[in-house]
C-alpha positions in Angstrom: -24.0 6.5 -14.3 -23.0 6.0 -18.0 -19.8 4.4 -19.0 -17.6 6.0 -21.6 -17.3 3.8 -24.6 -15.0 3.8 -27.6 -16.9 2.7 -30.7 -14.6 2.4 -33.7 -17.5 1.5 -36.0 -19.4 4.8 -35.9 -18.8 8.5 -35.4 -21.2 8.6 -32.4 -18.7 7.4 -29.8 -18.2 9.5 -26.7 -14.5 9.4 -27.2 -12.4 8.8 -30.3 -10.1 5.8 -30.3 -7.0 8.1 -30.3 -8.2 10.1 -27.3 -9.1 7.0 -25.4 -5.6 5.6 -26.0 -4.1 8.8 -24.7 -6.4 8.9 -21.7 -5.7 5.3 -20.7 -1.9 5.8 -21.4 -1.8 8.8 -19.0 -4.0 7.1 -16.3 -2.3 3.7 -16.4 1.1 4.1 -18.1 0.4 0.9 -20.1 1.8 0.4 -23.6 -0.4 1.2 -26.5 -0.6 -2.5 -27.4 -1.8 -3.4 -24.0 -4.4 -0.5 -24.1 -5.7 -1.7 -27.4 -6.0 -5.3 -26.1 -7.8 -4.1 -23.0 -10.2 -2.0 -25.0 -11.0 -5.0 -27.2 -11.5 -7.2 -24.2 -13.7 -4.6 -22.5 -15.9 -4.1 -25.6 -14.6 -0.5 -25.8 -15.7 0.5 -22.3 -13.0 2.8 -21.1 -13.6 2.2 -17.3 -13.5 -1.6 -17.8 -10.3 -1.3 -19.9 -8.7 0.8 -17.2 -9.5 -1.8 -14.6 -8.1 -4.5 -16.8 -4.9 -2.6 -17.3 -4.5 -1.9 -13.6 -4.8 -5.6 -12.9 -2.6 -6.8 -15.8 0.6 -8.5 -14.8 2.3 -7.3 -17.9 2.4 -3.8 -16.5 4.5 -5.0 -13.6 7.3 -6.4 -15.7 10.8 -5.9 -14.5 12.1 -2.9 -16.3 15.8 -3.3 -15.4 16.7 -4.4 -19.0 15.1 -1.3 -20.5 17.2 1.6 -21.8 16.8 5.2 -20.6 17.0 7.0 -24.0 15.1 10.2 -23.4 15.6 12.9 -20.8 14.6 16.3 -19.6 16.9 18.8 -18.0 15.5 20.5 -14.9 17.0 23.9 -13.9 16.8 25.8 -10.7 18.6 29.0 -9.6 18.5 30.3 -6.1 16.5 33.6 -5.6 19.7 35.5 -4.6 21.5 34.4 -7.7 24.4 32.7 -5.9 23.7 29.1 -6.7 22.1 27.1 -9.5 21.7 23.5 -10.5 20.8 21.4 -13.5 19.5 17.8 -13.3 19.3 15.4 -16.2 16.3 13.1 -15.6 16.0 10.2 -18.0 13.1 7.9 -19.1 12.5 5.0 -21.5 10.2 7.0 -23.8 9.7 10.6 -24.9 6.1 10.3 -23.9 7.1 10.2 -20.2 9.9 12.7 -20.6 7.3 15.2 -21.9 4.9 14.7 -19.0 4.5 17.7 -16.7 5.0 15.5 -13.6 8.3 14.3 -15.0 9.4 17.9 -15.8 8.3 19.0 -12.4 10.4 16.3 -10.7 13.5 17.3 -12.7 13.0 21.0 -11.6 12.4 19.9 -8.0 15.5 17.7 -8.0 17.5 20.7 -9.3 16.1 22.7 -6.4 17.0 19.9 -4.0 20.6 19.9 -5.4 20.9 23.7 -4.6 19.6 23.2 -1.1 21.4 20.0 -0.1 24.6 20.3 -2.2 25.4 16.6 -2.8 28.9 15.8 -3.9 28.0 12.7 -6.0 25.1 11.1 -7.7 25.1 8.2 -5.2 25.0 10.8 -2.3 22.2 12.6 -4.0 20.0 9.5 -4.3 20.6 8.6 -0.6 19.7 12.0 0.7 16.4 12.9 2.5 14.3 14.6 -0.1 13.9 18.3 0.9 10.3 18.6 -0.4 9.2 15.3 1.3 11.5 14.5 4.2 9.9 11.2 4.9 11.4 9.9 1.6 14.9 9.7 0.0 15.5 11.1 -3.5 15.8 7.6 -4.7 12.4 6.7 -3.3 10.8 9.8 -4.9 12.2 8.8 -8.3 11.0 5.2 -7.7 7.5 6.5 -6.9 7.3 8.3 -10.2 8.7 5.2 -11.9 5.9 3.2 -10.4 3.2 5.7 -11.4 4.6 5.9 -15.0 5.4 2.2 -15.2 8.6 3.1 -16.9 12.3 3.1 -15.9 13.3 6.6 -14.7 16.8 7.6 -13.6 18.7 10.6 -12.5 21.4 10.6 -15.1 23.6 13.4 -13.9 23.6 16.8 -12.1 25.7 19.8 -11.8 25.7 22.4 -9.0 27.0 25.9 -9.7 28.1 28.0 -6.7 
């Protein structure tokens, strides 16, 4: 089995430095600075850099002080046209706000709002998540937060009936 390696000194590398950064950012959620350090430490071997990033304490830093500056608005309307909802889901960076998994969660939360009809944001977060009844909405958001290694918040929602 061959390891993928980034070689910044020649054109013969199996992956360009930019695509390696992007790949590792998506896989680990680490910062670009952390990725560059891991690639340097691993000698440019992507698999080793990924392992380093997964084991790095810096990826587990408390994110409570971080600001949620970017967002995506998920929209859902019921098939019979009698209800609709919008959910504003926020993240620290535009990178995460543009991810398909982030957009999908925003849409699914809007679908949840139509089905469960919460009266407040606090009530929404405490509800059993309709698409995964073993979890609350808050736990689903925290799960994505853990996977993306970034602060994610439901900023607001609106139900139209």
